[in-house]
N, C-alpha and C positions, 0 to 999 in steps of 0.2 A: 591590493590586487582585486581586479574584478572578479566577480562570480560567473560560473557556468552554470545551465541547465543541469541538473543532476541526472548523470546517465544510469538510470536505474536499468538493471537486465530483470528485473521481475515485475512485471505487468499486472496490473490488479486483476483478480479472477474474473473471467468473462460470466455473465449470466447465461442461463438457459433459456433458449427460446421456448415458448409454450408449444409452438408448432411440433418442437421435436420430442415433446413430451406426448402429444396428441398422436404423433406417427408411432409410438412405441405400440407394436401390436401385443407385446406381452401385458403391459399395463392395462390396455383396454379404456382407457380415457374417452369421454365422450362430450365435446364442447356444446353447452346448452345456449349459451349468451354471451356476448362480449368478445368472441374470438375472431372466427371467420379469417378475413384479410389481415387483421390486426395479430394473428398469432406469431407471425414472425416477428413484430416489433414488440410483444411483450417480454420480457425478461425476467426470470425467476432466479433470485439468489440464494434462497434459503427455503426451507420447508418446516413448518411448525404445525404440529397437530394438537388442537385443544378443544375441549366440550365444554368450555366456559360460557358464560352468556354474554360476557365481554371480553373477548382475548386479545383487544385493541392495545392496551398498556403494556403488552410482552411482546410487541411487535417492533421490529426497526426500521422495516420498509423493505419491499422487495420480495417478501414471502409469499408462498404458496401456501394458503392457510387450510388445513385438512380439518374436516368435523363429520360426526355422524348427525348431528342435529340434537344431543341429547337433552341438552339446556337451551334449545333454540327459541328466542324469545317469540312472543305474538307477533311484536311490532317488527317486522323482518325488515322493513326499510331503514329503520333507526340502527339495526344489527350492520347492515351493509354500509350505511352510511359512515359508522365509525371506521371498518376497516379500510375503506377507501381515505379517510382522513388520515390513518395510521401508516398508509403507504401499501398496504398489500398489493401483492401485483395479481392474484388470482385466488379463488374460492373453491375448494375441491369438497364435494358433498359424498359421502359413503352413504349408498343405498343400503339398507339391511344394518343392523337388525333394529332399528328405532323406525326409520321410515322405508316403505317399499318404494317410494319413488321421490324424487327431488319437490319439495313442497313448490307450488306454483307460486305463492306469493314471495318466496325468496327467490326464484327466478326472474319474476317480475320487477324484484327490488334491484338486482344485480343488473338487469337491462337498463333500469333507469338512470343508475349511477355509472355504468360504463364498467362494472368490475366483471371479468371473464370468469365464467363459471362452468365448472367441469364435474360431470358425473363420474364418480368411482364405483366400478362393478364390484359386487359382493366378494367375487374370488380374489380381488386384489388389495392386499394388506397396506395399510398407509405406510409400512416400512420399505414397502419395494417402491413405492413413489420416491421417499426421501432418498434410497439407495440409489435408483436411476438419477435422481436431480445430481447428487454428489459425483457419481461417475461420468456424466456429462461435462460437470463443471471442470473435473479434474482431467478429461480429455482436452477439453478446451484451453485450461491453462497451460497442459503440455505443448499443444500446437503453438501458442503464442509464445512460450518459452523459446522453442526450436526456431520460430520465425526470429524473434530478436535475435538469437544467437547466430543465425545464418547470415542476417542482416549487418551485424557488427563486424562479420568477417569480411564480408562484400564491401563494406565501407571503407574499412581498414585498408584493405586491397585497392580500393579506388584511388583513396588518399596516398598511395604510394606511386601512382602514374606520373608520367611527366607532367601531364597538366592536372594537377590534384583537384583544385576547387571545381572547375566545370565538370570533371568525371564525379565526383563526390556528390555533386547535385543531380546529375543525372541518375546515379545509382541510387540516391535517396528518392527521387521522384519515382523511378521505377518500382523501389520497393513498396512504397505506400500507393501504388496505383492511381498518383495524382500528380500535383505540380509543385516546383520548389522554386523559390527567389531568394537570392541573396542580395540585399540592400547595401551599396556601400555607405560609409560614414558621409552624413551631410546630405544625403540624397532625399528629394523630397518627392511629390507626386508626378511633377515634371521635371526632367533632368536640364539643368543650367548648362551653360556652354563650359567645355572644360572639365565637367564632372565625369567621373568613372561611371560606365552605365551599369544597371542592375543586371544581375545574371539570372536568365530563367532555365527551366529545364522540365521535362515532362509534358503532360498535356495542356492544351490550350484551355483558358478559362473563358466562360461567357462574359460580355462587358460587366453585368452587375457584380459578378463575384471578382472579377478582375480589380474593379474600384473598390470594393469592400476591403480586398487584401491589402492595396496600396495605402488606403486609410489606416487600416492596423500597423503595418511597417512604419508610417510616419508617426504615428501615436508611441510605439514603442522605442522607434530610434530617437525620440525628442529627448532633451535633457530633463531627467526626472520623471521619466515616462515609468510604466508599469513594467515588471519583470516579465511577463507575458500579457497576451491579448488573445481573445478568441472572439468570433464572430460566424454567422452561417450566412449565405446568400445564394439563390438560385439553385439550392439543392447541394451546395459545397459546403463543407465544414473548415474553418480557415483558423490557422495559428500563427502568430508571430512570435519569435524570441530575440533578445538581444544578445549579441556575442561579443564579451569582453567589454571593455570598458571604452572602445573607440568609435562607438555609433553605428557599427554595423548590425543589421537585423537579419535572420533568416525568417523567412515566411514558407508554410506549407497550406495547402488544400487537398483535400481529400473527399470523394463523395461520399464515403461511410467511415467514420472513426473507430478503430478497433483498440481495446485495450493495449497493445502493444505499441501502438502508433507514437505515443507520447516517448516511450523509451528509446523506439529507433531514432526519432527526430533529436532526442537529447544526446545520442550517441554521434550523431552528424555534426551537432552544433559544438560538442567539445573538440571534434577533429578539425572544423571550420574554423574554431577560434585559436588553434593551435597553428594553422596554415596561414592565417591572415593577419594575426596580431602579432607587431614587431616588440619583442622583447630580448634583452641580453641574454646571452647562454647563461645557464646557471641559476636562471629564476625557477620556480616551482613549475610553471609551464614547460621548461627545458625537463626537468625532472620526469613529469608525467609523460612525456615524449619518449623519454628513455626507458620508462617503464613499461609503456605500450610496447616498445620494440623488444623487450624481452630481458631487460637489465634487473638486477637485484636493487632492492631498496637502498641496500647501502652504498652501491655503486653510483645510484641516479640521484640521492638526496644528499643535499649539504651536510656539514657536520652537526647543524642544529644550534641548541636543544630544540626538540621537537615534541609537540604536545599531540597525544591521541584524544580524541572528543567522540563521545557517543553522545546523541541527543535525541530527545521525543519532543514532539510539538505540533502545533497546529499553525506555525509559521511559514514562510516560505523559504525552502532550502537555499535558494540562491542568496535571498538576503542574509541567511545565517554565513554562508561561505563568504560572502562579501564583508562581512564584520569580524570575522576572523582572520580577512586577509589571505584567503587560500584558494585555489581551484581544486585540491586534491580532496574529493568528497565522495562518498559511496553510498547510494541509496538504494542497494539491493535487498535490504532487510526492512523488518519494522523500525528499527532504528537507523539514523543516520550516523556516518561514521566518517570523522574527517581528521585531516593530518593538517597542522598548523604550528608554525613557530612563534606565534604571537599567544600569550597566555590568555584564555578568555575569561571575560566577567559574567556575572548574570545578564541574559538576554530576553526582553520580551517575547512571550509565546513559546519559549523553549524552555525544556529541564535539561541541564548538563550534567555529564560525567567527564572529568579531566583527568588524564594520567598525571605522574609525575615527569619532569623533564626527562628526555631520553634521546640517545644517540641514534643514529639510522639501525645500528646493529642491534639495538633494543627495543624494538619497536614490537615484538610479539609480546612481551612482558608487559609495556604500556598499554596494549591492547585490553588485556584481561584487567589492568587495573581502572581503565576508562569504563569498562562494562560494569564492574563492581559499583564505582563510586555513582554511575547513573542510577543502580538499583537503590543505593542509599538516598539519592536526592530524591526519588518516588516515594520511597517509603516514608520519608522526612517532609514530602512535600516541599521540598526545597527547590529554588530555581538552579541552583548549582552544587555539586560534592566534587571535592578534590581528593585524589589518593592522599593517603596518609600511611606512614609506616608505624605509627605509634597506635595508642588505643588498646582496647581490650585484647586485639589478637596478638600485640605484641608480648603480651604478659603470661600468654600460655605457650606450651610446647606444641609445635604444629601436629606433629605424630599421635599425641594424646588426644587433641582436640578433633582429629580424622577419626581415630577410634571411637571415640563418644560418640559422634555425630553418626557415624555408621550403625552403631548399635541403636540409639535413638530413633533412628528413622526406619529401620531394616523391616518393620512390619508393613510398611508403606509400598506400593507398586509406585511404577514411575510416574503415570498419570495422579494418582494421589499427591506426590510429591510437589508435582509442578502447580496443582490446584492449592495445596497449603503454602506454598511459595507465593503465589499470586496473591491469595487471602491475606497473608500476615502483610504482604507490601502493600497492600490498599486498606490496612488496619480494619480489617472486617467487615468491610463493604460488600454486600452480596451483588448489588448492582454494578459498581466499578469493577470488581473481581470477574462477574461474568462478561462484561465488556472486554476486558482485557483478554480471556481466554476464548471470546468467541462462543460461549454457551449460554444456555439458559441460566436465570439465577437459581431456579429449584436444583439444577444440575449441579451448582455450586455447593447449595446447603446438604445435597445428599453426600457429595464427595467430602465435605468438611466432617459432617455427622460421622461417616465411615472413618475418616482419620481419627476423631475422638473414640471411637470405640477399640479401635486397632493398638493407638498407642496408650489407651486407658488413663488418659489425662485431660485435664480441665483448660479447655481451650480460652475460657473466659478470663483465666488466671493471667495477670501481666507477667509474672515472673515464668511462667510456661511458656508463653508466648516469645519472651525474650531468648528464652534456652531454644526454643524450636528456631528461631530467626537465625540465631549465632551457629546452630547446627546446619543448618541449610547455606549460610554463607561459607562455613568450611568446606562443606560438600561442593560449593559451586567453584572452589578454588582446585578442585581435583576433577580434571576433564574426564579422566578414565575411571571414576567412581562410578560402580554397577548399580548405585541406587539412583543417581541423578541421570 
């Protein structure tokens, strides 16, 4: 069964334009170097405050680094060069109490390396800058989610029209503010006699961009071609997506790509595949169509048995779906969720949790099984874990296990429980736990130290870790637990 582009309804969180921070009068930030006309193009994805002489090892890229220069090196050029190499988006320098003004040598170094430098006035706490960034990011994410939701509704309405394919292409192009092309199977850059013509909608492309998009479509539509391909030409951002397994390709061109564009195009690709791919009734695509039209899983799916799969990894979601022989894939969360009739084995680039075989009426329970199995796979660093009814859980009374787990973890707040779970799942690794939670490693150390004090336990003891892990897994099975 061919794979489809994953129709994620959760676009990545957009960064905050540096210009938006400079425009906030309450912050009073002032651009000294490297901003100007570039301020709208510089995106801040996080804020990090540090007085270390070399904070670069603690940067992931895209941060606005805030400092008062308490340990600023004499060699400002080396300091700035390390920040640029670590991917810092900008440097914010707080004047007073250490320096009354931004050191000229620091400004000169930022100018040489092209790193935007902002002056933070004494009246503006660093936390105020960080809160403004998080607020602007949340507002941008909400706007993108609303845009994707509205696009999904309008694309579905277009697919229900008497001329669904051209209507859907027109709606996609209008939503993206660009151009959309559907290339039929076997179509090359020049249309041969008797071939169906490519369908176009939206804005006209300049010749250079049109030629580059045609080359992308041909490349992706060729046998063994890539799952997707991107390019840029004449100021346009170009992307090509294969549809199903019959050689059709969808191409889009936008003047400015936004985080939600991929999710919107993926939704259109799913609908176009269902509209243009010929399959007998009763296949998974037919089931997906019935689900989209409001049917329940038990009515839409065949008798199975079905396997719910939760997956995390660095591979291509489309390739994973193809390997499992399914088009039923959900990528709206950090974990991929798939529904397949084929029982999966280990796959390169992925860590999988697999439920027990289940009929359509038992998918809710299978969902929970797959989620727990993935956690076991991550904890054991195994490529795959399957749900099993036996093991230690089967030897204990569920009610007694739940009571013990709640009493053991009662001193902890929900955030501490979440941190402890992640820390144990990553075998005590500060760095991997910090990456999983999206916080600094020092934050993880502080939270785990607080857990140690509240629980009064030695977390270096393997017996203690085992008991805590079992308690956490017991609570995970109780969706209504007040601790979790």
